[in-house]
Backbone as numpy.savetxt, mean C-alpha at the origin, in Angstrom:
# Nx Ny Nz CAx CAy CAz Cx Cy Cz
17.37 -18.18 -3.93 17.74 -18.65 -5.16 16.85 -19.71 -4.66
15.55 -19.87 -5.68 15.02 -21.41 -5.70 14.63 -22.13 -7.29
15.74 -20.57 -8.42 15.44 -22.10 -9.56 16.06 -21.17 -10.42
17.08 -21.39 -11.53 18.01 -20.33 -11.64 18.05 -20.34 -13.01
16.85 -19.22 -12.82 16.17 -18.83 -14.58 17.29 -18.58 -15.40
18.47 -17.84 -15.47 19.64 -18.09 -16.32 20.08 -18.77 -17.04
20.51 -19.68 -15.70 20.82 -21.57 -16.52 19.88 -22.50 -17.45
18.72 -21.68 -16.80 17.85 -22.89 -17.66 17.33 -21.68 -19.69
17.81 -20.70 -18.75 17.30 -19.63 -20.82 18.96 -20.43 -21.35
19.96 -19.99 -20.60 21.22 -20.32 -21.56 21.44 -21.47 -21.75
20.78 -22.75 -21.40 20.63 -24.28 -22.18 19.46 -24.35 -23.49
18.88 -22.75 -24.01 18.32 -22.67 -24.97 18.82 -22.00 -25.86
21.12 -22.04 -25.93 21.51 -21.33 -26.43 21.01 -20.37 -27.07
20.29 -19.20 -26.29 19.61 -18.34 -26.94 20.65 -17.40 -27.81
20.44 -16.92 -29.11 20.96 -15.79 -30.29 20.74 -14.11 -28.97
19.93 -13.92 -28.63 20.09 -13.32 -27.71 20.74 -13.17 -26.53
21.33 -12.51 -26.31 22.20 -13.10 -24.87 21.62 -12.64 -23.55
20.90 -11.14 -23.62 20.74 -10.39 -22.96 19.18 -10.23 -22.88
18.10 -10.30 -22.14 16.34 -10.09 -22.57 16.65 -8.73 -20.97
15.37 -8.07 -21.50 14.66 -7.33 -20.90 13.48 -7.70 -20.67
12.63 -8.02 -19.61 11.77 -8.20 -18.93 11.14 -7.44 -19.79
9.03 -7.86 -19.44 8.72 -6.88 -20.07 7.51 -6.32 -18.10
7.69 -4.67 -17.54 7.23 -4.04 -16.31 6.54 -4.99 -16.67
6.75 -5.23 -14.29 5.75 -6.35 -13.64 4.48 -5.41 -12.47
3.06 -4.51 -12.53 2.75 -3.67 -12.42 1.28 -4.80 -11.81
0.75 -4.18 -10.68 -0.39 -4.14 -10.40 -1.62 -3.39 -10.93
-3.22 -4.18 -11.22 -3.81 -2.87 -11.43 -4.47 -2.02 -10.32
-4.69 -1.22 -10.54 -5.11 -0.11 -9.49 -6.93 -0.82 -9.07
-7.41 -1.09 -9.97 -8.70 -1.74 -9.37 -7.87 -2.84 -7.79
-7.04 -3.28 -7.83 -6.25 -3.58 -6.42 -6.37 -2.91 -5.30
-6.14 -1.49 -5.33 -5.95 -0.55 -4.75 -7.37 0.13 -4.55
-8.58 0.17 -5.22 -9.65 0.02 -5.04 -10.19 -1.18 -3.80
-9.97 -2.17 -4.25 -10.30 -3.59 -3.42 -8.91 -3.19 -2.18
-8.26 -3.40 -2.37 -7.74 -1.91 -0.09 -8.88 -1.57 0.27
-9.21 -0.71 -0.35 -9.90 0.21 0.22 -11.61 -0.22 0.74
-11.63 -0.98 -0.40 -13.19 -1.13 -0.05 -13.74 -2.38 1.16
-12.32 -2.93 1.47 -12.42 -3.92 1.33 -11.71 -3.98 3.33
-10.73 -3.28 3.17 -10.40 -3.01 4.41 -10.79 -1.37 5.16
-10.14 -0.28 4.19 -9.78 0.61 4.72 -11.80 1.52 4.93
-12.59 0.65 3.83 -13.08 1.38 4.25 -14.32 0.70 5.27
-14.16 0.47 6.40 -14.51 -0.37 7.50 -14.92 0.70 8.76
-13.19 1.19 8.42 -13.37 2.71 9.62 -13.78 3.71 9.80
-14.24 4.42 8.56 -14.58 5.78 7.60 -16.08 5.47 7.72
-16.91 3.78 7.27 -18.13 3.77 8.04 -18.13 3.71 9.17
-17.84 3.13 10.20 -18.17 2.84 10.59 -18.18 5.00 11.89
-17.44 5.26 11.50 -17.53 6.96 12.08 -18.02 7.35 11.50
-18.70 7.82 10.22 -20.38 7.65 9.49 -20.84 7.65 9.98
-21.24 6.85 10.60 -22.49 5.98 11.07 -22.40 6.77 12.80
-21.80 6.62 13.45 -21.27 7.50 14.75 -22.07 8.69 14.85
-21.79 9.16 13.69 -21.65 11.03 13.55 -23.43 11.06 13.93
-24.17 11.05 14.05 -25.95 11.15 14.69 -25.22 11.08 16.04
-25.12 9.75 16.47 -24.61 10.14 18.67 -24.16 11.05 18.30
-22.85 11.32 18.08 -21.68 12.62 18.48 -22.91 13.96 18.62
-23.37 13.91 17.64 -23.60 14.95 17.61 -25.07 15.04 18.26
-25.52 14.25 18.34 -26.90 14.56 19.76 -25.73 14.23 21.12
-25.06 14.43 21.41 -24.38 14.13 22.54 -23.93 15.34 22.47
-23.39 15.94 21.11 -22.73 17.28 21.41 -24.37 18.62 21.54
-25.26 18.61 20.69 -26.44 19.37 21.74 -26.82 19.56 22.75
-27.38 17.64 22.79 -27.63 18.06 24.42 -26.25 18.83 25.39
-25.57 18.26 25.25 -24.13 18.74 26.06 -24.40 20.63 25.75
-23.98 20.73 24.91 -24.49 22.62 24.62 -25.64 23.23 25.71
-26.50 22.53 25.51 -28.04 23.11 25.70 -27.44 22.95 27.47
-26.62 22.34 27.95 -26.97 22.50 29.44 -25.85 23.10 30.45
-24.55 22.93 29.20 -22.83 23.18 29.65 -22.73 22.97 30.59
-22.61 22.26 32.09 -22.59 21.41 33.16 -20.83 21.15 33.21
-20.39 20.92 34.28 -18.93 21.23 34.35 -18.93 19.06 32.69
-19.91 18.30 33.49 -19.59 17.05 33.14 -19.76 17.08 31.61
-20.26 17.86 30.76 -20.44 17.59 29.10 -19.44 17.25 28.56
-18.11 18.15 28.48 -17.09 17.67 27.37 -17.02 16.29 28.36
-16.48 15.71 29.44 -16.50 13.88 28.96 -17.19 13.18 28.60
-18.50 13.67 28.75 -19.77 13.50 28.08 -19.31 13.05 26.81
-19.61 14.47 26.16 -19.34 13.62 25.01 -18.01 13.41 23.87
-17.22 13.32 25.18 -15.87 12.60 24.40 -15.98 11.06 24.55
-16.90 10.70 25.97 -17.35 9.61 25.77 -17.59 9.29 24.77
-19.07 9.66 24.34 -19.90 9.05 22.81 -18.20 8.64 21.87
-17.49 10.44 21.94 -16.39 9.63 20.78 -15.84 8.85 21.21
-14.85 8.73 21.93 -14.21 7.45 22.31 -15.04 5.73 21.91
-16.06 5.56 22.77 -17.04 4.92 22.03 -17.43 4.28 20.67
-17.21 5.60 19.31 -17.00 5.26 18.21 -15.49 4.34 18.15
-14.72 4.92 18.32 -13.28 4.71 18.06 -12.81 3.57 18.61
-13.98 2.53 19.87 -13.53 1.49 20.39 -14.14 0.62 19.40
-15.16 1.06 19.00 -16.13 0.60 17.74 -15.47 0.31 16.32
-14.92 1.54 16.17 -13.31 1.04 14.46 -12.17 0.25 15.02
-11.83 0.16 16.82 -10.80 -1.10 16.90 -11.23 -2.05 17.50
-12.57 -2.77 17.11 -13.16 -3.89 17.46 -12.66 -4.65 15.98
-12.89 -3.52 14.36 -12.53 -4.21 13.29 -11.15 -4.25 13.29
-10.28 -4.92 14.58 -9.17 -4.92 14.08 -8.90 -6.65 14.17
-9.48 -7.48 14.22 -9.69 -9.51 13.53 -10.07 -9.22 12.46
-11.46 -8.88 12.13 -12.13 -8.44 10.89 -11.00 -7.92 9.64
-10.19 -6.70 9.61 -9.35 -6.11 9.41 -8.30 -6.92 8.84
-7.33 -7.52 9.50 -6.94 -8.74 9.30 -6.47 -9.77 8.29
-8.03 -10.18 8.89 -8.71 -11.75 8.14 -8.89 -11.15 6.55
-9.59 -9.88 6.15 -9.17 -9.18 5.61 -8.06 -8.85 4.35
-7.64 -8.38 5.49 -6.05 -7.81 4.49 -4.97 -9.66 4.26
-5.38 -9.74 4.77 -5.03 -11.42 4.37 -5.32 -12.05 2.86
-6.81 -11.55 2.86 -7.35 -12.29 1.69 -7.29 -11.40 0.53
-7.26 -10.29 0.78 -6.20 -9.67 0.30 -4.78 -9.47 -0.34
-4.65 -9.95 0.71 -2.46 -9.93 -0.06 -2.36 -11.44 -0.78
-3.59 -13.12 -0.96 -3.93 -13.43 -1.37 -4.01 -12.76 -3.15
-5.25 -12.43 -2.82 -5.63 -11.95 -4.71 -4.04 -11.43 -4.47
-3.70 -10.76 -4.08 -2.60 -9.57 -5.02 -0.86 -11.16 -5.30
-0.64 -11.83 -4.48 0.13 -13.22 -4.96 -0.21 -13.41 -6.40
-1.42 -13.82 -6.01 -1.57 -14.55 -7.14 -2.19 -14.02 -8.33
-2.28 -12.35 -8.48 -2.13 -11.46 -9.97 -0.07 -11.26 -10.42
0.50 -10.89 -9.27 1.78 -10.78 -9.41 2.26 -11.87 -10.01
2.01 -12.98 -9.68 2.60 -14.29 -10.72 2.27 -14.53 -11.82
0.93 -14.35 -11.64 0.27 -14.02 -13.38 0.86 -13.61 -13.99
1.16 -12.70 -13.51 1.43 -11.55 -14.65 3.68 -11.40 -14.43
4.14 -11.83 -14.19 5.68 -12.54 -13.26 5.83 -13.56 -14.64
4.85 -14.59 -14.45 5.05 -15.30 -15.39 4.82 -15.23 -16.65
4.24 -14.11 -17.54 3.82 -13.98 -18.27 4.72 -13.03 -19.15
5.51 -12.71 -18.33 6.66 -12.06 -18.49 7.54 -12.26 -18.46
7.74 -13.69 -17.85 8.66 -14.21 -18.61 9.26 -15.14 -19.73
8.06 -15.74 -19.84 7.77 -16.81 -20.73 7.48 -15.73 -22.17
7.10 -14.47 -22.15 7.45 -13.71 -23.62 8.70 -12.85 -23.60
9.83 -12.86 -22.96 11.04 -12.78 -22.42 11.86 -14.27 -22.83
11.35 -15.61 -22.45 12.36 -16.16 -22.28 11.58 -17.40 -23.67
10.31 -18.12 -23.58 9.88 -18.64 -23.90 9.96 -19.93 -22.49
10.57 -19.60 -21.86 10.27 -21.00 -20.65 8.81 -20.12 -18.86
8.55 -21.48 -19.70 7.40 -21.29 -18.57 7.46 -22.14 -16.40
7.73 -21.01 -16.50 8.33 -21.25 -14.71 6.62 -21.29 -13.37
5.62 -21.62 -14.31 4.52 -21.61 -13.05 4.15 -22.77 -13.23
4.76 -24.23 -13.11 4.73 -25.33 -12.40 5.45 -24.85 -10.59
6.71 -24.41 -11.31 8.12 -23.91 -10.61 7.48 -22.94 -8.95
6.74 -22.02 -10.16 5.89 -21.03 -8.48 4.65 -21.60 -7.34
5.02 -21.11 -6.21 3.84 -21.24 -5.16 3.26 -20.34 -4.67
2.01 -20.31 -4.16 1.83 -18.54 -2.95 2.29 -19.03 -1.96
2.68 -19.55 -1.63 3.96 -20.53 -0.13 4.91 -19.34 -0.27
5.73 -19.31 -1.82 7.01 -18.91 -1.67 7.06 -17.27 -1.02
5.39 -16.84 -1.32 6.10 -14.95 -0.86 5.35 -14.67 0.33
5.24 -16.00 1.28 3.82 -15.52 2.66 5.03 -15.07 3.52
6.27 -14.50 3.68 6.87 -14.09 4.73 6.83 -11.73 4.64
7.42 -12.38 2.68 7.15 -10.40 2.61 5.71 -9.94 2.61
4.76 -10.99 2.32 3.63 -10.92 2.44 2.41 -10.86 3.97
2.90 -11.46 4.63 2.57 -10.82 5.98 3.42 -9.62 6.77
4.55 -9.19 6.00 5.04 -8.20 7.36 4.11 -6.50 5.78
3.06 -6.44 4.84 2.24 -6.04 3.94 1.50 -6.17 4.83
0.76 -7.15 5.03 -0.86 -7.65 5.78 -0.25 -6.40 7.69
1.00 -6.66 8.38 0.79 -6.13 9.37 0.94 -5.16 9.54
1.52 -4.42 8.09 2.11 -3.04 7.80 0.62 -1.71 7.72
-0.22 -3.08 7.37 -1.78 -2.37 6.50 -2.77 -2.18 8.38
-2.18 -3.08 8.72 -2.65 -3.02 10.61 -2.64 -2.09 10.89
-1.41 -1.47 10.81 -1.22 -0.56 11.57 -1.88 1.33 10.85
-1.64 1.56 9.71 -1.88 2.02 9.18 -3.73 2.14 9.15
-4.19 0.90 9.05 -5.67 1.56 9.46 -6.11 1.98 11.03
-5.41 1.20 11.83 -5.36 2.00 13.29 -5.04 3.42 13.35
-3.91 3.88 12.28 -3.83 4.79 12.64 -4.29 6.35 11.63
-5.50 5.54 10.73 -6.28 6.06 10.11 -7.07 6.27 11.47
-8.30 4.82 11.76 -9.08 5.83 13.31 -8.11 6.67 14.09
-7.48 6.60 14.46 -7.16 7.43 15.74 -6.63 8.64 15.21
-5.81 9.03 13.44 -6.32 10.52 13.31 -8.06 10.96 12.82
-8.77 10.29 12.43 -10.75 10.86 12.36 -10.55 10.97 14.44
-10.08 10.57 15.00 -10.50 10.33 16.36 -10.22 11.40 16.85
-9.15 11.73 16.45 -8.52 13.46 17.05 -8.81 14.13 16.25
-9.05 14.40 15.21 -10.19 15.48 14.82 -11.56 15.93 14.84
-12.17 14.36 14.95 -13.48 14.94 15.64 -13.63 15.33 17.04
-12.79 15.12 17.83 -12.62 15.09 19.11 -12.80 16.23 19.68
-11.38 17.06 18.58 -11.06 17.80 18.72 -12.18 18.84 18.27
-13.15 19.03 17.37 -14.09 19.70 16.68 -14.89 19.82 18.05
-15.56 19.08 18.11 -16.40 18.82 19.29 -15.71 19.75 20.42
-15.08 19.00 21.09 -14.70 20.08 21.82 -13.85 21.17 21.96
-14.01 21.63 21.19 -13.74 23.19 20.03 -15.34 23.95 20.58
-16.13 23.13 19.61 -17.34 23.50 19.91 -17.78 23.79 20.89
-17.47 23.06 22.39 -18.54 23.24 23.32 -17.76 24.58 24.04
-16.06 25.15 24.11 -15.41 26.25 24.45 -15.73 27.38 23.88
-16.29 27.70 22.34 -16.47 28.42 21.88 -17.77 28.61 21.42
-19.01 27.60 21.62 -20.49 27.55 21.97 -20.50 27.43 20.38
-20.37 26.72 19.53 -20.68 26.97 18.29 -22.23 26.72 18.22
-22.76 26.66 16.88 -24.20 26.08 16.78 -23.90 24.90 15.73
-24.51 23.77 16.27 -24.45 21.89 16.33 -23.75 22.12 14.54
-24.87 22.25 13.47 -24.37 22.88 12.47 -23.37 22.84 11.87
-22.65 23.70 12.28 -21.15 23.94 12.42 -20.19 22.88 12.60
-20.39 22.25 13.85 -19.44 21.25 14.26 -19.98 20.19 13.59
-21.09 19.99 13.23 -21.60 18.29 12.56 -20.49 18.93 10.90
-20.61 20.18 10.24 -19.60 20.03 8.83 -18.06 20.13 9.28
-17.82 20.17 10.55 -16.71 20.05 10.29 -16.52 18.44 10.61
-17.19 17.72 11.69 -17.32 16.80 11.63 -17.36 15.78 10.70
-17.44 16.53 9.68 -17.94 15.73 8.77 -16.90 15.85 7.62
-16.23 16.91 8.16 -15.17 17.02 7.07 -13.60 16.16 7.62
-13.73 16.08 8.51 -12.46 15.15 9.58 -12.73 13.82 8.85
-14.00 13.29 8.44 -14.57 11.58 8.18 -13.52 11.98 6.37
-13.73 12.98 5.78 -13.78 13.33 4.45 -12.10 12.87 4.56
-12.10 13.67 5.59 -10.16 13.97 5.29 -9.74 11.83 5.13
-10.34 11.52 6.30 -10.33 10.24 6.72 -10.01 9.72 5.26
-11.31 10.11 4.67 -11.50 8.30 3.25 -10.44 9.25 2.46
-9.83 10.63 2.20 -9.20 10.73 0.99 -7.72 10.13 1.82
-7.20 10.50 2.85 -6.17 9.58 3.57 -6.11 8.22 3.09
-7.05 7.73 3.64 -7.21 5.97 2.95 -7.24 5.45 1.61
-8.11 6.62 1.08 -7.26 6.48 -0.50 -6.44 6.46 -0.55
-5.49 7.12 -0.34 -4.06 7.28 -1.19 -3.23 6.52 0.11
-3.69 5.81 0.56 -2.76 4.64 1.52 -3.05 3.67 0.30
-4.11 3.23 0.34 -4.11 2.10 -0.55 -3.90 2.29 -1.98
-3.56 3.48 -2.32 -3.23 2.98 -3.85 -1.53 2.89 -3.46
-1.02 3.95 -2.18 0.63 4.02 -2.10 1.17 2.29 -1.71
0.08 1.93 -0.92 0.41 0.55 -0.62 0.60 -0.79 -1.54
-0.64 -0.61 -2.75 -1.10 -1.29 -3.89 0.79 -1.56 -5.08
1.16 -0.28 -4.63 2.47 -0.01 -5.16 2.99 -0.29 -4.07
3.51 0.02 -3.58 4.24 -1.15 -2.76 5.08 -2.24 -2.41
3.75 -3.30 -2.74 3.68 -4.69 -2.72 3.90 -4.93 -4.16
4.37 -4.24 -5.08 3.70 -4.34 -5.93 5.29 -5.01 -6.45
5.77 -4.10 -5.96 7.62 -4.11 -5.93 8.21 -4.32 -5.17
7.41 -4.55 -4.00 7.78 -6.17 -3.45 8.47 -6.95 -4.06
7.05 -7.55 -4.62 7.41 -8.77 -5.07 8.23 -9.30 -6.06
8.44 -7.19 -6.90 9.08 -7.35 -8.14 10.58 -7.64 -7.98
11.08 -7.73 -6.50 12.32 -7.66 -5.87 12.29 -9.37 -5.26
11.43 -10.01 -4.60 11.03 -10.86 -3.82 11.41 -12.33 -5.41
10.78 -12.03 -6.94 10.92 -12.33 -7.70 11.85 -12.64 -8.13
12.07 -11.92 -8.14 13.67 -11.28 -9.36 14.97 -12.49 -8.15
14.73 -12.37 -7.11 15.77 -12.95 -6.52 15.71 -14.54 -6.07
14.08 -14.79 -5.82 13.69 -16.11 -6.52 14.23 -17.52 -7.60
14.93 -16.05 -8.35 14.86 -17.00 -9.95 16.25 -16.50 -10.34
16.69 -16.14 -9.00 18.91 -15.37 -9.55 19.46 -14.83 -10.10
18.16 -13.96 -10.15 18.10 -12.46 -11.55 18.94 -11.12 -10.08
19.65 -10.66 -10.44 20.03 -9.56 -9.56 20.55 -7.72 -10.41
19.87 -8.47 -11.91 19.63 -7.41 -12.56 18.14 -6.00 -12.99
18.55 -4.88 -13.19 17.00 -4.78 -12.94 16.93 -3.05 -13.70
16.61 -2.95 -14.43 15.86 -1.61 -14.71 15.34 -0.46 -14.06
15.07 0.25 -14.03 14.27 1.37 -12.94 13.28 1.58 -14.23
11.80 2.21 -14.09 10.98 2.33 -14.38 10.33 3.66 -13.37
10.00 4.31 -14.14 9.26 5.38 -13.66 8.37 5.70 -14.13
7.38 6.32 -12.85 5.87 5.90 -12.67 5.58 6.66 -13.82
5.93 7.77 -14.50 5.12 8.94 -15.18 4.31 9.80 -14.64
3.82 10.22 -12.85 3.82 10.81 -12.82 3.46 12.24 -12.95
2.52 13.14 -12.82 3.23 15.09 -13.23 3.32 15.35 -12.99
3.98 15.05 -12.32 4.94 15.80 -10.27 5.55 14.72 -9.98
6.87 13.64 -10.75 7.99 13.53 -10.35 8.84 14.15 -9.01
9.43 13.09 -9.08 10.81 13.74 -8.23 11.68 13.44 -8.99
12.16 14.71 -9.65 13.46 14.80 -10.69 14.82 13.52 -10.06
14.69 13.48 -9.97 15.78 11.65 -9.29 15.29 10.87 -10.09
14.57 10.48 -9.73 13.32 9.30 -9.99 13.60 9.65 -11.56
12.87 10.75 -11.96 12.95 10.21 -13.39 13.98 10.36 -13.68
15.16 11.03 -13.38 16.85 10.75 -14.28 16.71 9.53 -14.52
16.25 8.87 -13.38 16.71 6.88 -13.34 16.19 6.14 -14.50
14.53 6.89 -14.94 13.62 6.22 -15.60 15.47 5.10 -16.84
14.85 3.96 -17.01 15.57 3.01 -18.51 16.97 2.88 -18.05
18.14 3.12 -16.70 19.01 2.82 -16.31 18.64 1.60 -15.66
19.69 1.12 -15.89 20.40 -0.39 -15.36 21.64 -0.19 -13.76
20.48 -1.06 -13.13 21.54 -1.38 -11.77 21.08 -3.04 -11.51
22.27 -3.15 -10.99 22.28 -4.78 -10.23 22.88 -5.53 -9.44
22.18 -5.70 -8.48 21.95 -5.70 -6.63 22.96 -6.94 -6.55
24.30 -7.01 -7.25 25.69 -7.57 -6.75 26.70 -6.69 -6.72
26.20 -5.37 -7.43 27.65 -4.83 -7.76 27.73 -3.61 -6.86
29.35 -3.60 -6.13 29.97 -3.31 -4.65 29.95 -1.47 -5.04
29.78 -1.32 -6.23 30.87 -0.11 -6.39 30.66 0.16 -8.12
30.40 1.39 -8.61 30.04 1.69 -10.02 28.68 2.07 -10.46
28.57 2.27 -11.11 27.35 3.39 -11.55 26.38 2.19 -12.64
27.04 0.39 -11.52 25.41 -0.24 -11.59 25.22 -0.38 -10.18
26.01 0.20 -9.11 25.48 -0.10 -8.03 23.97 0.34 -7.86
22.89 -0.32 -6.95 21.50 0.75 -7.32 21.76 1.29 -6.10
20.93 2.43 -6.44 20.74 3.51 -5.37 20.02 3.44 -3.93
20.53 4.06 -3.51 20.21 3.89 -1.68 18.83 3.71 -1.50
17.78 4.21 -2.65 16.29 4.47 -1.72 15.80 3.76 -3.75
15.30 2.89 -3.23 15.36 2.18 -4.53 13.37 2.42 -4.98
12.64 1.89 -6.04 11.55 2.53 -6.82 10.12 1.71 -5.75
10.09 2.38 -5.69 8.55 2.10 -4.93 8.76 2.70 -3.02
9.82 2.99 -2.85 10.03 2.62 -1.71 9.26 3.97 -0.16
9.19 5.81 -1.18 8.93 6.64 -0.58 7.77 7.00 -1.15
7.13 7.71 0.03 5.57 7.92 -0.24 5.72 8.47 -0.96
4.62 7.45 -1.80 3.11 7.20 -3.40 4.61 7.71 -4.52
5.34 6.39 -3.95 6.57 7.06 -5.34 5.22 5.39 -6.19
5.34 5.87 -7.16 4.79 5.20 -8.33 5.66 4.39 -9.57
7.03 4.57 -8.84 8.26 4.15 -9.98 8.41 2.72 -9.58
8.43 1.47 -10.33 8.87 0.57 -9.98 10.00 0.10 -11.39
10.27 -1.26 -11.18 11.34 -2.21 -11.65 11.19 -3.19 -12.93
11.84 -3.36 -13.96 11.78 -4.47 -14.30 13.49 -5.51 -14.59
12.60 -6.78 -14.69 14.11 -7.15 -14.47 14.37 -7.47 -16.22
16.35 -8.26 -15.86 17.18 -8.19 -16.88 17.44 -9.13 -16.92
17.70 -9.76 -17.99 18.40 -11.54 -17.73 19.84 -11.27 -18.68
20.37 -11.76 -18.11 21.75 -12.20 -18.97 22.14 -13.44 -19.26
22.41 -13.81 -20.17 23.43 -14.77 -20.01 24.86 -14.82 -20.01
25.59 -13.85 -20.13 26.57 -13.82 -19.89 26.94 -12.68 -18.69
28.22 -12.68 -18.31 28.48 -12.58 -16.99 28.26 -10.65 -16.79
28.83 -9.37 -18.85 28.05 -8.07 -18.66 26.71 -8.61 -19.26
26.83 -6.61 -19.05 25.12 -6.84 -18.98 25.04 -5.36 -20.24
């Protein structure tokens, strides 16, 4: 705890002893930024590599010597290596994106506190407060970018090698390769959206801890096909200090499961009971 928001609020002798903050979430434009600034680099590398892969495929198909499979695989591997070389750039871009995320979340958190309590905590907060959790987010996304690259390589290599084995026409193989790139693009977009939701909820938890708040409400995502247990928790109140009973948080928290868009909102109570 860096500051005691409950004590600050109690000093004002408020009539309303318990307040629930507005939900703090990040705009989906930040997910679009994550894709455009980071994941799209890998997708573009594979898209740009298709002509070279197909040229080698057509040459290998016409010759069908013992070395053709190795040569076409070598071209695929060279494209993969080119995408992998983006690792340094990717990390720098991720760190910039994380800074955007922190600033956007901090503004919304400050606004939520001010609306609920009339207290301005902006002078107290600093980007450095969230350095450790955001570094974890950066490293996680470095791994995910690498997995998008590897998966694209595996699908494309499979397409060209099966093509040679079955003597498929180049246009069929080209279609499969483009399909593999599109699958990578779709997966990268889903990851970018999911990671933005996850970092938003991570920051919610970190900000509550920083302010000395342990109580929160579950806010369901409202998605069309929800997890029923998550939907049932909507509006339920939990306390991170509760060891047992109905206020003890569930093992799986908002935003933790893949593509879970649920989040939480802070609750501040001057009294011990809420």
